[in-house]
C-alpha positions in Angstrom: -28.0 -9.1 35.9 -27.3 -5.7 37.5 -23.7 -5.8 36.3 -24.9 -6.7 32.8 -27.3 -3.7 32.7 -24.5 -1.4 33.7 -22.2 -2.8 31.0 -25.0 -2.4 28.4 -25.7 1.1 29.5 -22.1 2.2 29.3 -21.8 0.6 25.8 -25.0 2.2 24.7 -23.9 5.7 25.9 -20.5 5.3 24.3 -22.0 4.3 21.0 -24.5 7.1 21.1 -21.7 9.6 21.7 -19.9 8.4 18.5 -22.9 8.9 16.2 -22.6 12.6 15.4 -18.9 12.5 14.5 -19.2 11.1 11.0 -21.7 9.7 8.5 -20.9 7.2 5.8 -22.3 8.0 2.3 -24.1 4.6 2.4 -26.4 5.9 5.1 -27.3 8.9 3.0 -28.2 6.6 0.1 -30.3 4.4 2.4 -32.0 7.5 3.9 -32.9 8.7 0.4 -34.6 5.3 -0.3 -36.4 5.6 3.1 -37.6 9.1 2.3 -38.9 8.1 -1.0 -40.9 5.3 0.6 -42.1 7.6 3.4 -43.6 9.9 0.7 -44.6 7.4 -2.0 -46.1 4.0 -2.6 -43.7 1.1 -1.8 -44.5 -0.5 -5.2 -42.5 2.3 -6.9 -39.2 1.9 -5.2 -37.4 -0.5 -7.5 -38.9 1.0 -10.7 -38.0 4.6 -9.8 -35.0 5.8 -11.8 -34.0 9.2 -10.4 -31.6 9.0 -7.4 -28.9 11.2 -6.1 -26.9 8.1 -5.0 -27.2 4.5 -6.0 -30.4 2.8 -7.1 -32.0 0.6 -4.4 -30.1 -2.6 -4.1 -31.2 -3.8 -0.7 -34.0 -6.3 -0.1 -37.6 -5.1 0.5 -37.6 -5.7 4.2 -34.6 -3.6 5.0 -35.9 -1.0 2.6 -39.1 -1.0 4.7 -37.0 -0.5 7.7 -35.6 2.7 6.2 -39.1 4.0 5.8 -39.8 3.0 9.4 -36.8 5.1 10.5 -38.5 8.3 9.1 -41.6 7.4 11.1 -39.6 6.9 14.3 -37.6 10.1 13.6 -40.9 12.1 13.4 -42.1 10.6 16.7 -38.8 11.2 18.4 -38.8 14.8 17.2 -42.3 15.3 18.5 -41.2 14.0 21.9 -38.1 16.1 22.1 -39.9 19.3 21.0 -42.8 18.7 23.4 -40.3 18.1 26.3 -38.4 21.2 25.3 -41.6 23.3 25.3 -42.6 21.8 28.7 -39.2 22.8 30.2 -39.4 26.3 28.7 -43.1 27.1 29.5 -42.7 25.8 33.1 -39.4 27.6 33.6 -37.7 24.4 34.8 -34.2 26.1 34.7 -34.2 26.2 30.9 -30.7 27.7 30.8 -29.4 24.4 32.1 -30.9 22.5 29.2 -29.3 24.5 26.4 -27.6 21.3 25.3 -31.0 19.6 25.0 -32.4 22.4 22.9 -29.3 22.3 20.6 -29.6 18.6 20.3 -33.3 18.8 19.4 -32.6 21.4 16.7 -29.7 19.3 15.3 -31.8 16.1 15.3 -34.8 17.6 13.6 -33.6 20.3 11.3 -29.9 20.1 10.5 -29.4 18.9 6.9 -26.4 17.2 5.4 -24.7 19.4 2.8 -26.1 19.1 -0.7 -29.0 16.8 0.5 -32.4 17.1 1.9 -31.6 14.5 4.6 -31.7 15.5 8.3 -28.8 14.3 10.3 -31.3 12.9 12.8 -32.4 10.4 10.2 -29.0 8.7 9.9 -28.6 8.9 13.6 -31.9 7.0 14.0 -30.6 4.3 11.6 -27.5 3.9 13.8 -29.7 3.9 16.9 -31.4 0.7 15.8 -28.1 -1.0 14.8 -26.7 -0.1 18.2 -29.7 -1.7 19.9 -28.8 -4.8 17.8 -25.3 -4.7 19.3 -26.9 -4.7 22.8 -29.1 -7.7 21.9 -26.2 -9.7 20.6 -24.3 -8.9 23.9 -27.4 -10.1 25.8 -27.5 -13.4 23.8 -23.8 -13.9 24.7 -24.7 -13.4 28.3 -27.5 -15.9 28.1 -25.3 -18.5 26.4 -22.7 -18.0 29.1 -25.3 -18.5 31.8 -26.5 -21.7 30.0 -22.9 -23.0 29.7 -22.1 -21.9 33.3 -19.3 -19.7 32.2 -18.4 -16.3 33.6 -19.8 -13.8 31.1 -17.9 -10.5 31.5 -14.9 -11.4 29.3 -17.1 -12.4 26.3 -19.7 -9.6 26.6 -17.0 -6.9 27.1 -15.0 -8.4 24.2 -18.0 -8.0 21.9 -19.1 -4.6 23.1 -15.8 -2.8 23.3 -13.4 -4.4 20.8 -13.2 -1.7 18.0 -14.8 -3.8 15.2 -18.3 -3.8 16.8 -18.7 -0.1 17.7 -16.9 0.9 14.4 -19.4 -1.2 12.4 -22.5 0.0 14.2 -22.2 3.5 15.6 -19.4 4.8 13.4 -20.2 3.2 10.0 -23.9 2.3 10.5 -23.9 -1.1 8.8 -26.9 -3.4 9.3 -25.0 -6.6 9.8 -25.6 -6.8 13.6 -29.3 -6.4 13.0 -29.5 -9.3 10.6 -27.2 -11.4 12.9 -29.6 -11.1 15.9 -32.3 -12.9 13.9 -29.9 -15.4 12.3 -28.2 -16.6 15.5 -31.5 -16.6 17.3 -33.0 -18.8 14.6 -30.1 -21.3 14.9 -30.4 -21.4 18.7 -34.1 -22.0 18.6 -33.6 -25.1 16.4 -32.6 -26.9 19.6 -35.6 -25.7 21.7 -39.4 -26.1 22.1 -39.7 -22.8 20.1 -38.7 -24.6 16.9 -41.6 -23.0 15.0 -40.0 -19.6 15.3 -36.6 -20.7 14.0 -37.4 -20.6 10.2 -39.3 -17.3 10.7 -36.3 -15.6 12.3 -34.0 -17.0 9.6 -36.3 -15.6 6.9 -36.2 -12.2 8.6 -32.4 -12.3 8.7 -32.1 -13.2 5.0 -34.6 -10.5 4.1 -32.5 -8.0 6.0 -29.1 -9.2 4.7 -29.0 -11.7 1.8 -25.5 -12.8 2.8 -27.2 -15.2 5.2 -28.4 -17.2 2.2 -25.1 -19.2 2.2 -26.1 -20.6 5.7 -29.5 -21.9 4.6 -28.2 -25.4 3.8 -26.5 -25.5 7.1 -29.7 -24.3 8.8 -31.6 -27.2 7.3 -28.9 -29.7 8.2 -28.8 -28.5 11.9 -32.6 -29.0 12.1 -32.2 -32.6 10.7 -29.5 -33.4 13.2 -31.6 -32.1 16.2 -34.3 -34.7 15.3 -37.1 -32.3 16.3 -40.8 -32.3 15.2 -40.9 -32.0 11.5 -44.5 -30.6 11.6 -43.4 -27.5 13.6 -40.4 -26.9 11.3 -42.6 -27.1 8.2 -45.2 -24.8 9.6 -42.5 -22.3 10.6 -40.9 -22.6 7.2 -44.2 -21.9 5.5 -44.7 -18.9 7.8 -41.2 -17.6 6.8 -42.0 -18.1 3.1 -45.4 -16.4 3.4 -43.8 -13.5 5.3 -41.1 -13.1 2.6 -43.7 -13.3 -0.3 -46.0 -10.8 1.5 -43.1 -8.3 1.9 -42.0 -8.7 -1.7 -45.6 -8.3 -3.0 -45.7 -4.8 -1.4 -42.8 -3.7 -3.6 -44.0 -4.5 -7.1 -47.0 -3.9 -9.4 -45.9 -6.8 -11.6 -46.6 -10.5 -11.2 -44.8 -11.6 -8.1 -43.0 -14.5 -9.9 -41.6 -12.1 -12.5 -40.4 -9.8 -9.8 -38.7 -12.6 -7.9 -37.0 -14.2 -10.9 -35.9 -11.2 -13.0 -36.3 -7.8 -11.4 -35.2 -8.2 -7.8 -32.2 -10.4 -8.3 -30.9 -7.9 -10.9 -31.3 -5.1 -8.3 -29.7 -7.1 -5.4 -26.9 -9.0 -7.1 -26.1 -7.5 -10.5 -26.0 -3.8 -9.8 -22.2 -3.7 -9.8 -19.6 -5.6 -11.9 -18.3 -8.5 -9.8 -14.6 -8.6 -9.1 -12.4 -11.2 -7.5 -11.5 -8.8 -4.7 -13.6 -5.8 -3.5 -12.3 -4.9 -0.1 -12.0 -8.1 2.0 -8.8 -9.3 3.6 -9.5 -12.8 2.4 -7.8 -15.5 0.3 -8.0 -13.6 -3.0 -6.6 -10.4 -1.5 -3.3 -12.1 -0.9 -2.8 -12.2 -4.7 -4.8 -9.3 -6.0 -5.1 -6.7 -3.2 -7.3 -3.9 -4.7 -6.6 -4.8 -8.3 -9.8 -4.8 -10.4 -9.6 -8.4 -11.6 -12.8 -10.0 -12.9 -14.1 -13.0 -10.9 -14.2 -14.8 -14.2 -10.4 -14.9 -14.4 -9.3 -18.5 -14.8 -7.0 -20.4 -12.4 -6.1 -23.9 -13.5 -8.9 -23.7 -16.1 -11.5 -22.8 -13.5 -12.6 -19.2 -12.8 -12.0 -17.6 -9.4 -15.8 -17.4 -8.9 -16.2 -21.2 -9.3 -13.1 -22.0 -7.3 -14.9 -20.2 -4.5 -18.0 -22.3 -5.0 -16.0 -25.5 -5.1 -14.1 -24.7 -1.9 -17.3 -23.6 -0.2 -18.8 -27.0 -1.0 -16.0 -28.7 0.8 -16.2 -26.2 3.7 -19.9 -26.9 4.0 -19.3 -30.6 4.2 -17.0 -30.0 7.1 -19.5 -27.7 8.9 -22.1 -30.4 8.5 -19.9 -33.0 10.0 -19.2 -31.1 13.2 -22.9 -30.6 14.1 -24.1 -32.8 17.0 -27.6 -33.3 18.4 -28.4 -31.1 21.4 -24.9 -29.6 21.4 -25.2 -25.9 20.9 -21.4 -25.4 20.8 -21.2 -27.4 17.6 -23.9 -25.3 16.0 -21.8 -22.2 16.7 -18.7 -23.9 15.3 -20.5 -24.9 12.1 -21.7 -21.4 11.5 -18.1 -20.1 11.9 -16.8 -22.7 9.5 -19.4 -21.9 6.8 -19.7 -18.2 7.4 -16.1 -17.3 7.8 -15.0 -19.8 5.2 -17.4 -18.6 2.7 -16.2 -15.0 3.1 -12.6 -16.2 3.0 -12.9 -18.0 -0.4 -15.9 -16.5 -2.3 -15.1 -13.7 -4.7 -16.6 -10.2 -4.7 -16.8 -10.1 -0.9 -17.1 -6.9 1.2 -15.2 -6.8 4.5 -18.4 -6.7 6.7 -19.7 -10.0 5.3 -17.5 -11.8 7.7 -19.5 -10.6 10.7 -21.8 -13.7 11.1 -18.9 -16.2 11.0 -16.7 -14.1 13.3 -19.2 -13.6 16.0 -20.2 -17.3 15.9 -16.5 -18.1 16.8 -17.0 -15.9 19.9 -20.0 -17.9 20.9 -18.1 -21.1 20.3 -15.2 -19.9 22.5 -17.6 -19.6 25.4 -17.5 -23.4 25.5 -13.9 -23.8 24.4 -11.8 -21.1 25.8 -8.7 -22.0 23.8 -10.4 -20.4 20.7 -11.0 -17.0 22.4 -7.5 -15.9 21.4 -8.2 -16.7 17.8 -11.4 -14.6 18.0 -9.4 -11.6 19.4 -6.8 -11.8 16.6 -9.4 -12.2 13.8 -11.6 -9.4 15.3 -8.7 -7.0 15.3 -7.9 -7.9 11.7 -11.6 -7.3 10.9 -11.4 -3.8 12.4 -8.3 -3.1 10.3 -10.2 -4.4 7.3 -13.1 -2.0 8.1 -10.8 0.9 8.3 -9.1 -0.1 5.1 -12.5 -0.1 3.5 -13.4 3.5 4.5 -10.2 5.3 5.8 -12.1 6.9 8.7 -11.3 8.5 11.1 -9.0 10.9 9.3 -6.8 11.1 12.4 -5.5 7.6 11.6 -3.7 8.8 8.4 -0.5 7.2 9.5 -2.3 3.8 9.6 -3.6 4.4 6.1 0.0 5.1 4.9 1.1 1.8 6.6 -1.6 -0.1 4.8 -0.9 1.4 1.4 2.9 0.9 1.7 4.5 -1.4 -0.8 1.4 -2.3 -2.7 -0.6 -3.0 0.5 1.9 -5.5 1.9 0.5 -5.3 5.4 -3.1 -6.0 4.4 -1.8 -8.9 2.4 -0.1 -10.3 5.5 -3.2 -9.8 7.5 -5.2 -11.7 4.9 -2.7 -14.5 5.1 -3.1 -14.5 8.9 -6.8 -14.8 8.4 -6.3 -17.8 6.2 -3.8 -19.5 8.5 -5.9 -19.1 11.6 -9.0 -20.4 9.8 -7.1 -23.5 8.6 -5.6 -24.0 12.0 -9.1 -24.1 13.6 -10.3 -26.4 10.8 -7.4 -28.7 11.5 -8.1 -28.8 15.2 -11.6 -30.0 14.8 -12.0 -31.5 11.3 -10.5 -35.0 11.7 -12.0 -35.6 15.2 -15.4 -34.5 13.9 -15.3 -37.1 11.2 -15.2 -39.7 13.9 -18.1 -38.3 15.8 -16.6 -36.2 18.7 -17.0 -32.5 19.3 -14.0 -30.2 19.3 
């Protein structure tokens, strides 16, 4: 445990040190939503129509989190200011704490150009995402202990491979936060804490709707575990009640109307859907960054519906690999559905692969031969993240490599993603049909 705490502390400090270097525009948009909620009634968020950036297109729960960030920022600023005053008034060698005074000023008062958003706000958003990284690493540790496997390789791989810190402390995306609840929900399906599993799943989906594609698998895993139905139903009702309660706080209209027409339009129809957005997936091999509609037909079926059809087949395979009281098969099934859905669905962003990819890391704890695949896929994921943002600017040479010859290298990386995924499916698919775990 002591070694784990040291590793977590080093990872935490490393991530904190990266926060001030750069801020993605997405965080400024989210901070604007949070500031509006901090100053106004939550019912007004989705009807308000004057924004510097995009209109709110995130679920109510994560929007509530953005409001919470402002409350935490105010608290932290009060603590930092009080501590600074204590140091100065008591003459506790204040000249040695100039760095702390500078940090407090930066955290509380320095604004981003052409905005009224303090840099400390986006830093606080990243702070909570970094905590999620540490929680995921802790779950990896616990699973290693349960499987009686040495943990350092897997924990260090998650914490220090570039994709994880790039996504959290550099970019500030909330995928790790949603994944903590998602993977915890799946794990609890196989424990005496079954009641909490649907609640955690509901929280995850309310933070990041991409988890919706795993709901059928979640129900199937519960059925395969043959646990008490009453506990699961009560937990599901609690998750539904929590969701409806949160949604009700964000509208003055009848809740049913808000759920059916207003919210889906905000979440899923705010941008025109394309076959390829930015993911190194199956469709990127053919279209790269071309703005091709997801309604484009292939063999008389649109790309969008090809994605649905292939995902149905993938889901069947993921169902077949699940075994009762075998946690490794649950991780494998999440990888098959999560990574496969990202690979074949249209209109996918690069970060949507996160849940599937990290589940492969969990699976490799039990089956070490898959760890090498995780390493390769995670490095491609980092390349995909960089390709989606082109930061840091010091990697201009890598940008030129990626753009060379109509993005030939990213197309090759997309093909590698496809090949590795199919190779993993081949290694487990047929055996699973006959009832044995990979």
